ZATIFI-232529 format. One record per residue: x, y, z of N, C-alpha, C in turn. Coordinates in steps of 0.001 Angstrom, whole numbers, padded with zeros to 6 digits, always signed. Example, Ala and Ser with C-alpha at 12.3 -4.5 7.8 and 13.67 -1.06 7.14 Angstrom:
+013190-005690+007800+012300-004500+007800+013200-003300+007800+012850-002250+007080+013670-001060+007140+012900+000030+007870
***
This chain:
-037099-085400+241897-036341-084293+242492-036938-082983+242015-036746-081919+242791-037283-080613+242463-036177-079585+242456-036390-078526+241696-035513-077363+241763-036287-076252+242425-035716-075638+243451-036451-074665+244262-036322-073259+243734-037423-072526+243874-037561-071117+243508-037469-070922+242000-038636-071161+241393-038773-070909+239966-039163-069479+239711-039655-069168+238501-039997-067786+238159-041025-067179+239092-041932-068005+239640-042944-067475+240553-042672-067956+241972-041386-068154+242264-040953-068497+243615-041612-069780+244098-041748-070746+243222-042271-072044+243615-041267-073123+243340-041651-074359+243605-040777-075484+243346-041045-075948+241928-040064-075911+241066-040230-076256+239659-039590-077611+239409-040324-078590+238827-039739-079911+238625-038634-079882+237606-037632-080701+237811-036557-080835+236853-036191-082304+236729-035450-082640+235696-035072-084024+235444-033573-084167+235574-033051-084513+236748-031618-084629+236933-031067-085813+236163-029911-085654+235597-029252-086723+234867-028435-087564+235823-028115-088814+235424-027257-089640+236298-025921-088994+236587-025367-088251+235594-024081-087597+235831-024199-086529+236895-025344-085805+236906-025562-084799+237944-025643-085458+239311-026415-086558+239380-026538-087258+240658-025200-087794+241114-024413-088330+240142-023114-088864+240507-022185-087780+241034-022208-086601+240372-021343-085504+240822-021756-085014+242191-023078-084953+242428-023544-084531+243747-023158-085553+244802-023219-086833+244441-022829-087875+245379-021357-087773+245735-020529-087573+244723-019095-087478+244955-018762-086265+245806-019449-085141+245525-019163-083908+246263-019689-083974+247688-020854-084608+247853-021492-084585+249169-020935-085637+250110-020448-086740+249564-020007-087831+250432-018916-087431+251400-017840-086723+250982-016808-086354+251953-017338-085518+253086-018266-084557+252761-018808-083708+253824-019652-084528+254790-020367-085532+254261-021212-086342+255119-020416-087183+256093-019125-087415+255789-018298-088245+256651-017528-087430+257672-017621-086112+257594-016889-085276+258538-017516-085356+259918-016686-085228+260953-017198-085205+262316-017836-083866+262633-018604-083828+263720-019299-082608+264116-018521-081916+265217-018329-080629+265051-017657-079852+266091-018676-079423+267126-018319-079534+268368-019194-079109+269458-018524-077987+270236-019341-077205+270910-018837-076125+271758-019597-076124+273079-018942-075619+274080-019603-075381+275358-020225-073991+275300-021534-073926+275293-022241-072674+275059-022955-072238+276332-022775-070984+276666-023496-070391+277793-024229-069148+277310-025359-068866+277935-026166-067697+277580-026590-067011+278867-026360-065720+278943-026725-064984+280152-027180-063576+279805-028073-063077+280624-028488-061671+280540-027623-060895+281518-026883-059920+281012-025991-059121+281857-026788-057963+282434-026893-057921+283740-027714-056913+284408-027062-055545+284319-027905-054552+284109-027429-053175+284033-027565-052464+285363-027103-051248+285359-027195-050440+286572-027642-049037+286178-028613-048440+286885-029299-048958+288076-030496-049839+287737-030956-049813+286449-032114-050602+286055-031674-051739+285133-032421-052842+285119-032085-053940+284213-032071-053461+282761-031083-053903+282014-030950-053543+280611-030925-054820+279775-031383-054698+278540-031430-055855+277664-030084-056071+276980-029210-056799+277649-027904-057129+277099-027723-058633+277248-027718-059341+276124-027646-060796+276105-026279-061224+275584-025595-062053+276357-024252-062519+275983-024269-064025+275756-023864-064424+274542-023692-065840+274208-022194-066089+274084-021700-067064+274843-020275-067404+274812-020143-068872+274420-019476-069128+273282-019333-070479+272757-017853-070841+272733-017463-071781+273584-016052-072150+273752-015773-073458+273023-014776-073434+272137-014357-074624+271432-013046-075153+271970-012358-075957+271174-011117-076561+271638-009993-075541+271763-009981-074540+270892-008918-073518+270962-009413-072138+270560-010698-071895+270685-011263-070598+270293-012533-070323+271083-012939-069070+271073-014184-068661+271734-014904-067660+270852-016203-067845+270727-017054-066898+270003-017913-066150+271003-018045-064842+270794-018894-064001+271642-019946-063325+270765-021208-063519+271125-022313-062798+270488-022950-061924+271573-022980-060628+271344-023589-059705+272299-024781-059042+271613-025981-059413+272047-027217-058868+271483-027798-057844+272451-028395-056801+271905-028972-055771+272776-030064-055007+272048-031021-054525+272809-032045-053617+272291-031871-052225+272885-030662-051909+273341-030335-050521+273669-030224-049775+272344-031129-048856+272085-031209-048306+270745-031894-049325+269857-031532-049411+268577-032118-050438+267712-031527-051802+268046-032250-052885+267773-031682-054217+268013-030374-054390+267245-029361-054908+267904-028044-055031+267289-027305-056191+267920-026288-056666+267197-025434-057732+267702-023991-057406+267347-023107-057629+268297-021665-057539+268073-021115-058957+268133-020415-059351+267084-019849-060688+266973-018331-060604+267059-017749-061398+267964-016296-061377+268176-015798-062813+268245-014737-063106+267486-014095-064420+267525-012673-064263+268048-012292-065107+269002-010956-065047+269576-010257-066391+269428-008922-066384+269552-008135-067608+269393-007726-068224+270723-008525-067974+271748-008255-068546+273062-009559-068979+273706-009459-069923+274618-010642-070374+275354-010875-069550+276616-010004-068579+276861-010068-067804+278105-010603-066395+277915-010989-066005+276704-011449-064634+276484-012775-064388+277193-012956-063173+277681-014146-062815+278455-014695-061475+277970-015970-061251+278248-016626-059989+277917-016566-059055+279119-016205-057802+278869-016162-056792+279921-017144-055677+279580-018027-055338+280524-019033-054293+280309-018865-053212+281363-018670-051970+280912-018625-050813+281794-019937-050057+281610-020867-050271+282542-022204-049713+282370-022210-048187+282405-021342-047606+283185-021295-046136+283247-020982-045558+281875-020016-046174+281183-019681-045722+279835-020768-046095+278835-021256-047327+278923-022217-047827+277942-023492-046983+277904-023919-046483+279057-025149-045697+279114-024904-044195+279024-023661-043811+278786-023320-042389+278669-023502-041911+277229-023491-040600+276990-023610-040087+275612-022491-040574+274701-021309-040850+275239-020204-041383+274453-019814-042742+275038-020402-043847+274509-020176-045158+275126-018891-045855+274698-018028-045192+273947-016802-045825+273462-016002-046435+274609-015648-047698+274464-014903-048397+275505-015772-049083+276527-017093-048944+276422-017985-049554+277400-018190-051045+277201-017739-051565+276058-017904-052991+275760-016586-053498+275179-015983-054492+275824-014698-055023+275358-014665-056529+275526-013890-057178+274667-013560-058583+274824-012071-058654+275128-011737-059289+276254-010352-059328+276728-009824-060762+276743-008539-060982+276444-007568-059958+276027-007796-059515+274577-007542-058240+274317-007762-057698+272983-006887-058371+271933-005698-058809+272352-004763-059433+271405-005279-060766+270866-006293-061334+271505-006810-062631+271058-007885-062500+269985-008328-061282+269716-009431-061080+268764-008942-061326+267343-009607-062243+266654-009280-062579+265276-010243-061958+264277-011464-061738+264703-012482-061161+263815-013553-060507+264669-014093-059403+264172-015210-058742+264858-016056-058014+263828-017336-057990+264070-018261-057300+263181-019542-057006+263953-020478-056361+263289-021746-056017+263943-022851-055924+262910-024066-056221+263350-025281-056001+262562-026224-055141+263386-026853-054183+262724-027829-053316+263388-029104-053340+262559-030216-053672+263196-031510-053688+262523-032172-052338+262802-032107-051465+261807-032396-050053+262047-033852-049656+261858-034511-050191+260814-035876-049734+260521-036733-050894+260015-038017-050839+260364-039027-051712+259776-039670-050953+258631-039592-051518+257433-040072-050856+256224-041450-051380+255847-042234-050541+255179-043548-050946+254672-043781-050266+253327-044243-051058+252361-044478-050561+251006-045907-050867+250581-046470-049968+249796-047780-050191+249197-047567-050829+247833-047874-052120+247731-047601-052851+246498-048776-052878+245529-049847-052133+245817-050999-052104+244922-050584-051561+243561-050993-052264+242493-050720-051870+241105-049222-051831+240802-048476-052658+241505-047038-052770+241244-046759-054166+240723-046022-054269+239640-045717-055568+239056-044686-056297+239909-044722-057617+239835-043817-058446+240630-042378-058246+240179-041472-058180+241141-040060-058023+240830-039604-056585+240754-040529-055624+240869-040160-054215+240801-039382-053805+242047-038358-052999+241855-037562-052474+242971-037505-050950+242878-037911-050234+243944-038488-050770+245185-039888-051321+244954-040375-052166+245844-041642-052868+245605-042864-052030+245936-042944-050821+245416-044093-049965+245675-043713-048701+246419-044710-047866+246630-044511-046609+247350-044256-046888+248830-043215-046256+249356-042828-046512+250746-043646-045657+251709-044168-046295+252739-044757-045560+253856-043623-045086+254769-043883-044108+255628-042830-043715+256591-042366-044934+257393-041077-045186+257468-040594-046392+258164-040739-046257+259677-040753-047404+260328-040733-047453+261794-039274-047541+262235-038808-046573+262999-037448-046628+263537-037420-047572+264728-036606-048603+264635-036548-049582+265715-035829-049045+266940-035133-047920+266785-034531-047272+267950-035597-046626+268825-036796-046435+268282-037890-045806+269025-038942-046822+269438-038532-048083+269566-039419-049135+270057-039200-049331+271554-040236-049791+272208-040139-050213+273608-040047-051737+273611-039020-052272+274309-038760-053700+274272-039015-054346+275627-039384-055624+275588-039658-056370+276814-038374-056591+277612-038544-057018+278853-037406-057437+279665-037008-058836+279196-035846-058950+278584-035465-060211+277948-035288-061340+278953-035087-061006+280220-034938-062051+281245-036169-062939+281305-037337-062361+281042-038584-063125+281117-038681-064182+280024-037953-064008+278937-038043-064957+277832-036821-065866+277727-035863-065706+278620-034633-066497+278567-034935-067969+278849-034529-068834+277934-034746-070271+278071-033404-070970+277904-032799-071347+279016-031474-071963+278975-031523-073385+278432-032690-074023+278489-032811-075387+277966-032645-075401+276449-033203-074392+275780-033090-074301+274319-032082-073250+273882-031411-072610+274856-030435-071544+274572-031059-070473+273680-032199-069959+274106-032914-068958+273308-033443-067841+274186-033681-066709+273553-034285-065548+274218-034957-064703+273145-035942-063911+273557-036736-063146+272598-036764-061670+272983-036390-060810+272037-036605-059373+272167-037930-059060+271476-038907-058584+272223-040226-058289+271657-040582-056840+271945-041017-056106+270902-041270-054689+271103-042351-054128+270208-042661-052875+270471-043641-052123+269675-043262-050648+269764-043734-049823+268833-043339-048413+268849-043791-047700+270123-042922-046850+270631-043288-046026+271785-044386-045056+271401-044256-044459+270235-045258-043522+269720-045976-044207+268567-047243-044521+268751-048016-045248+267746-049336-044525+267499-049285-043375+266808-050499-042568+266656-051599-043255+265859-051250-044129+264935-052274-044799+264127-052812-046061+264806-052185-046473+265892-052628-047686+266578-052309-048961+265830-051316-048930+264953-050986-050108+264148-050507-051273+264997-049867-050968+266138-049299-052023+266972-050086-052227+268266-051343-051832+268280-052151-052049+269479-052223-053533+269810-052396-054365+268784-052455-055813+268978-051290-056520+268285-050240-055778+268009-049137-056368+267268-047790-056152+267930-046793-056842+267414-045437-056712+267945-044436-057177+266899-043202-056767+267112-042071-057230+266312-041134-057969+267255-040774-059195+266910-039969-060026+267812-038692-060487+267120-037592-060487+267885-036310-061014+267442-035952-062170+268379-036067-063393+267881-035726-064561+268685-034304-064993+268365-033467-065041+269386-032061-065416+269254-031871-066807+269844-031149-067657+269115-030916-069013+269608-029498-069455+269267-028847-070111+270226-027502-070656+270031-027571-072178+270021-026478-072813+269580-026457-074263+269429-025112-074816+269905-025155-076039+270400-023934-076683+270874-023357-077657+269855-024140-078022+268831-023694-078977+267830-024496-078775+266543-024127-079520+265517-024809-079412+264232-026185-080075+264284-027157-079407+263662-028505-079955+263601-029344-079060+262693-030654-079301+262684-031595-078473+261934-032819-078192+262797-033451-077022+262625-034714-076774+263321-035820-077666+262767-036895-077790+263524-038023-078615+263086-038846-077930+262005-038839-076592+261979-039673-075826+261045-038857-075351+259849-039483-075279+258671-038807-074669+257513-038430-073227+257825-037379-072709+257203-036623-073308+256096-035542-074292+256526-035463-074647+257782-034595-075694+258302-033140-075498+257883-032637-074329+258137-031236-074050+257839-030330-074951+258679-029355-075537+258035-028378-076345+258748-027507-075438+259615-027489-075678+260920-026667-074863+261794-025576-075721+262444-024520-075054+262857-023415-075697+263556-023206-075001+264889-022199-075457+265619-021893-074830+266906-021224-073476+266728-020862-073119+265494-020189-071844+265239-021151-070718+264908-022442-070955+264973-023404-069940+264550-024450-069719+265631-025169-068626+265498-026411-068436+266243-027483-068029+265237-028699-068322+265563-029813-068089+264649-030666-066927+265128-031102-066120+264173-032050-065046+264462-033323-065304+263678-034445-065252+264377-035749-065397+263739-036543-064120+264007-036917-063430+262936-037661-062174+263048-039125-062449+262711-040034-062014+263584-041463-062256+263369-042250-060976+263602-043047-060605+262604-043993-059496+262725-045380-060108+262856-046044-059848+263980-047302-060526+264276-048345-059503+264720-049501-059516+264060-050661-058757+264522-050659-057277+264243-049600-056724+263672-049571-055286+263379-050482-054980+262198-051225-053880+262292-052149-053502+261229-051383-052824+260101-051472-053348+258873-050787-052702+257746-051487-051416+257351-050744-050528+256704-051313-049255+256262-051869-049329+254846-051769-050482+254211-052343-050692+252892-052925-052090+252798-053790-052318+251801-054420-053625+251665-053413-054709+251295-052397-054327+250529-051383-055293+250124-049999-054750+250471-049805-054504+251748-048517-053978+252198-047456-055068+252186-046276-054697+251719-045099-055547+251834-044194-054954+252910-043630-055814+253738-042762-055347+254809-041316-055735+254525-040427-055019+255172-039005-055290+255006-038213-054791+256194-036930-055052+256177-036008-054618+257217-034844-053872+256594-034466-052775+257212-033216-052105+256864-032157-052597+257838-031043-053063+257293-029972-053649+258104-028674-052933+257779-027919-052601+258815-026604-051986+258641-025557-052908+259231-024407-052948+258590-023325-053789+259082-022044-052986+259169-021243-053315+260157-019948-052682+260353-018904-053777+260339-018016-053727+259359-017034-054779+259202-015636-054354+259568-014674-055265+259396-013296-054967+259784-012567-054053+258811-013106-053838+257625-012431-053012+256621-013365-051987+256020-012851-051183+255098-013671-050132+254493-014658-050646+253455-014445-051848+252930-015301-052372+251875-016553-053020+252460-017634-052983+251669-018859-053657+252079-018691-055164+251935-019415-055934+252738-019378-057386+252566-019842-057766+251168-019436-058931+250724-019853-059421+249413-021078-060320+249564-021958-060257+248574-023167-061083+248564-022953-062245+247613-023201-063442+248102-022989-064650+247312-024274-065448+247256-024640-065883+246067-025801-066749+245882-025317-068108+245401-025845-069156+246001-025426-070487+245595-026563-071471+245756-026409-072610+245083-027369-073699+245210-026829-074715+246200-027708-075348+246931-027263-076327+247913-028232-077493+247938-027724-078660+248326-028565-079841+248479-029144-079870+249887-030425-080223+249984-031074-080288+251298-032192-081320+251233-031906-082545+251606-032942-083565+251581-033628-083703+252937-033254-082848+253907-033949-082849+255186-035300-082153+255068-035373-081137+254206-036617-080386+254017-037439-081047+252922-036842-081291+251794-037429-082012+250673-036277-082318+249731-036327-083439+249020-035242-083716+248068-035220-082640+246997-034320-081710+247122-034371-080553+246252-033033-079848+246189-032929-078974+245212-031814-078048+245141-032343-076691+245577-031752-076101+246603-032246-074852+247152-031227-073743+246973-031724-072536+246984-030843-071378+246902-030500-070904+248305-029245-070523+248488-028770-069931+249729-028148-068585+249423-028433-067599+250245-027770-066303+250147-026802-066168+251312-025635-065634+251013-024609-065453+252044-023995-064069+251929-023853-063428+253058-023134-062168+253159-021802-062492+253822-020686-062198+253138-019372-062600+253614-018514-061381+253880-017951-061321+255090-017015-060259+255441-015611-060731+255080-015079-060255+253978-013743-060664+253569-013736-062082+253055-012532-062637+252900-012388-063990+252390-012585-064997+253509-013126-066149+253161-013350-067203+254158-012018-067822+254571-011911-068289+255838-012971-068206+256849-013012-066840+257530-014164-066260+257569-014357-064965+258198-015754-064964+258796-016372-063797+258887-017737-063751+259369-018710-063915+258220-019895-064407+258520-020899-064585+257474-022303-064457+258055-023217-064112+257171-024649-064118+257445-025276-064964+256346-026078-065948+256707-026609-066901+255733-028115-067050+255907-028839-067089+254789-030293-067269+254845-030798-067803+253518-031982-068377+253541-032664-068735+252313-033549-067563+251903-033692-067304+250613-034502-066162+250180-035992-066470+250267-036445-066788+251472-037847-067143+251671-038277-066710+253064-039516-066244+253162-040164-065955+254447-041505-066681+254425-042242-066596+255537-043502-067329+255619-044587-066422+256199-045805-066595+255673-046933-065755+256084-047886-066480+257023-047513-067686+257477-048313-068424+258436-047403-069107+259442-047931-069304+260651-047137-069973+261682-046834-071411+261305-047791-072093+260665-047544-073423+260140-046894-073263+258771-045590-073228+258782-044866-072879+257567-044919-074025+256557-045287-073671+255341-045381-074650+254274-045134-073931+252955-045100-074699+251873-044854-074099+250568-045944-073100+250197-047177-073388+250652-048291-072515+250292-048168-071129+250916-047421-071024+252015-047287-069726+252682-045904-069110+252480-045122-069669+251550-043770-069168+251316-043795-067866+250533-042984-066896+250980-042870-065588+250337-041435-065382+249870-041241-064741+248721-039865-064439+248302-039240-063390+249200-037961-063528+249434-037184-062540+250185-036139-061958+249249-036215-060659+249023-035306-059996+248100-034384-059060+248871-033137-058989+248417-032149-058130+249052-031721-057057+248065-031570-055850+248559-031089-054751+247726-029574-054795+247658-029003-053927+246873-027540-053824+246832-027033-053219+248139-025789-053539+248474-025161-052995+249673-024492-051677+249319-024767-050658+250115-024211-049341+249850-023572-048768+251108-022398-048178+250965-021802-047492+252127-022703-046358+252585-022733-046140+253876-023558-045064+254422-022836-044437+255599-023070-043195+255826-022451-042499+256942-023107-042910+258250-022298-043032+259285-022802-043509+260570-023888-042595+261127-023772-041289+260896-024743-040386+261520-026116-040478+260878-026223-041100+259706-027523-041239+259055-028296-042446+259570-027683-043249+260424-028308-044439+260970-028687-044216+262432-029740-044893+262894-030036-044839+264330-028840-045295+265153-028619-044645+266255-027439-044870+267086-027561-046174+267860-026526-047032+267773-026480-048275+268550-025391-048151+269601-025745-048064+270886-024728-047913+271935-023720-049047+271978-024155-050316+271785-023195-051405+271925-022198-051426+270767-022639-051016+269568-021719-050983+268431-020669-049899+268635-021109-048715+269057-020140-047653+269320-019263-047989+270521-019838-048675+271507-019056-049030+272692-017902-049947+272339-018111-050849+271364-017052-051791+271008-016134-051239+269917-016708-050618+268892-015922-050204+267728-015488-048740+267785-015992-047984+268733-015608-046580+268815-016260-045752+267730-015511-044815+267183-016070-043858+266222-015968-044326+264780-015720-045619+264525-015658-046106+263146-016988-045847+262447-016917-045486+261177-018149-045171+260453-018217-045867+259100-017484-046967+258940-017522-047682+257673-018707-048653+257636-019906-048073+257762-021132-048862+257724-021564-049094+256285-022200-050226+256068-022884-050521+254816-024310-050933+255161-025255-050518+254346-026659-050799+254629-027304-051484+253434-028308-052310+253727-029089-052970+252684-030493-053222+253216-031404-053475+252288-032792-053742+252645-033163-055172+252291-033934-055784+253157-034553-057077+252885-036048-056857+252766-036650-057316+251666-038083-057152+251436-038733-058509+251326-039865-058699+252005-040519-059996+252083-041871-059954+251378-042033-060820+250390-043317-060925+249722-043310-060347+248327-044436-060549+247624-044643-060052+246271-046066-059530+246175-046351-058674+245170-047710-058111+245061-048782-059160+244886-048433-060315+244305-049407-061383+244104-049022-062587+244949-050000-063470+245146-049734-064669+245927-049970-064432+247399-049472-065340+248244-049658-065170+249688-048897-063944+250186-049350-063399+251304-048698-062213+251839-049030-062008+253297-048464-060963+253864-048705-060638+255267-050190-060426+255531-050893-059943+254512-052311-059630+254668-053165-060874+254926-052650-062080+254694-053451-063294+254900-053805-063487+256373-052802-063518+257222-053039-063763+258650-052311-062763+259544-051864-061650+258960-051096-060649+259712-049930-061322+260437-049187-062099+259657-048054-062838+260207-046942-062862+259167-045708-062672+259649-044540-062722+258771-043355-063205+259594-042626-064182+259061-041482-064727+259777-040348-064994+258792-039137-064633+259212-037930-064842+258404-036784-065164+259355-035855-066028+258921-034753-066424+259797-033440-066422+259040-032357-066297+259799-031017-066292+259235-030020-066796+260265-028812-067120+259794-027726-067541+260651-026614-066505+260623-025945-066339+261746-024794-065449+261854-023673-066239+262502-022480-066195+261891-021403-066993+262453-020036-066620+261929-019057-067431+262299-017664-067234+261921-017141-068534+261329-016263-068413+260347-015679-069590+259716-016297-069839+258366-016333-071097+257965-016975-071465+256710-018466-071649+256959-019329-071050+256128-020772-071238+256314-021143-072715+256231-022164-073133+256987-022600-074535+256921-022963-074929+255496-022612-076157+255128-022878-076673+253787-023902-077786+253887-025016-077650+253162-026027-078699+253147-025465-079948+252484-025732-081098+253078-025261-082367+252539-026413-083362+252485-026201-084419+251759-027216-085463+251654-027149-086389+252862-028310-086895+253274-028370-087806+254414-027826-089168+254017-027387-089987+254996-026888-091335+254679-027895-092177+253913-029203-092026+254217-030222-092801+253520-030225-092481+252032-030243-091177+251712-030281-090790+250308-028969-091140+249620-027838-091000+250337-026564-091410+249764-026590-092892+249405-027178-093707+250282-027271-095136+250001-028156-095425+248806-029310-094739+248752-030219-094933+247619-029553-094529+246315-028862-093378+246342-028181-092925+245133-027073-093893+244736-026350-094434+245716-025286-095377+245397-025852-096625+244745-026985-097103+245279-027609-098284+244689-028131-097974+243296-028799-096806+243158-029385-096448+241866-028323-096277+240797-027191-095682+241170-026126-095467+240196-025251-096701+240022-025161-097529+241068-024291-098692+240976-024946-099904+240358-026272-099990+240443-026963-101165+239914-026706-101379+238422-026839-100352+237563-026552-100591+236139-025134-101077+235905-024177-100509+236641-022796-100949+236478-022604-102387+236913-023250-102767+238026-023142-104141+238486-023785-105106+237502-024905-104665+236904-025560-105514+235915-024675-105714+234698-024041-104646+234228-023132-104766+233083-021940-105655+233421-021395-105476+234622-020261-106284+235028-020646-107751+235149-021818-108016+235732-022281-109391+235859-022544-110035+234510-023176-109258+233592-023432-109796+232256-022146-110113+231514-021163-109213+231664-019876-109457+231009-019197-110706+231530-019216-110898+232849-018607-112092+233434-019323-113357+232995-020662-113269+232895-021436-114433+232466-021059-114842+231046-020994-113854+230138-020635-114155+228756-019213-114690+228662-018309-114122+229464-016928-114580+229435-016813-116027+229904-017486-116351+231004-017431-117713+231515-018111-118696+230569-019196-118281+229946-019907-119157+229002-019039-119441+227784-018366-118390+227284-017476-118565+226135-016320-119483+226500-015799-119356+227710-014693-120200+228141-015130-121653+228247-016397-121876+228683-016896-123246+228819-016961-123938+227458-017435-123242+226436-017536-123821+225102-016152-123967+224473-015262-123044+224766-013928-123106+224152-013129-124295+224678-013456-124795+225883-012712-125923+226437-013277-127275+225987-014314-127301+225157-014867-128568+224655-013947-129189+223631-013677-130491+223715-012824-131218+222762-013581-132442+222261-013507-132652+220972-014180-133808+220384-013491-135095+220792-014290-136203+220996-013697-137489+221361-013055-138170+220169-013345-137619+218954-012700-138162+217772-011362-137517+217516
***
């Protein structure tokens, strides 16, 4: 067995004790026996007026609830997440309001009384740092170059990338003004994918997803860095239901689908569970063929309240939440000054889950549960068998009687 993410962000071997394995078996077995929740999921691009606009609506209907994910590249890429307690809730879009200087009320989920939770994420800036002569673990990770505002990117027509078979779509863009030519052969892509049931992707980090979540995969490909050892990052802003910032939780989880190991999971939680959450592993990859050799550390800064006017304007967030300004912002940074990096193949990929309810919990597969049961049960069976043998043998001799 391995323990994931050691001092140099590698897999460090450890020696688990039988008691540890037994406790993991006891804890994981109930979860492994739970049934899987499914949802009826639809994905559509909502056409704008008078020109097509990038507004993607994911609607996931369960037995007594509906989840709405509204993704858009109007302004910076953003998503509005809404959970309702009815199967009949619908999304309403008023394009005249949404495209106006004051879009408040242009985006609604009806009936309003059914809304149980709502939040938003806005991906505001692409960050770049010069990590030359900077020690590993330093925050910030080097001198910052001027950031790329994602509100000033030109994005593709998302209809061209819509794939209903895999319930996925891709927002792909590059800066409108690119004086240095950094994005002549490069792009930044946000791939959104929904799911109808529990499963895992084929590629690492293979986050366990359920029907209650959607996945975002961010990929920076082909852009020319401004330094020899540039580190890239994302500035993310969130708007929650209350004045407090979401809480950041770090935990270990079992995942034998990727490798028999203990892995770290990071979770951003809006209020107490079950509520909204954002979940990811603190790892990114510098190659399309993702492997341990191309794994990069992903570090998150502290969450800080910020004024709404200091952030790039997101029409869909203002359209749904109005003039609320209880935003919190944080930075995600990918890579370290040493080891693999974006500079290897001009490629960087990171993924996360966004959902409502309890975050997915990694569990052991039936095969490993069986192996662990045999491994832990065999010594006990041997002791029990030996005890019975000695008892029966003693009883056989005790029943002997002399003929004299």
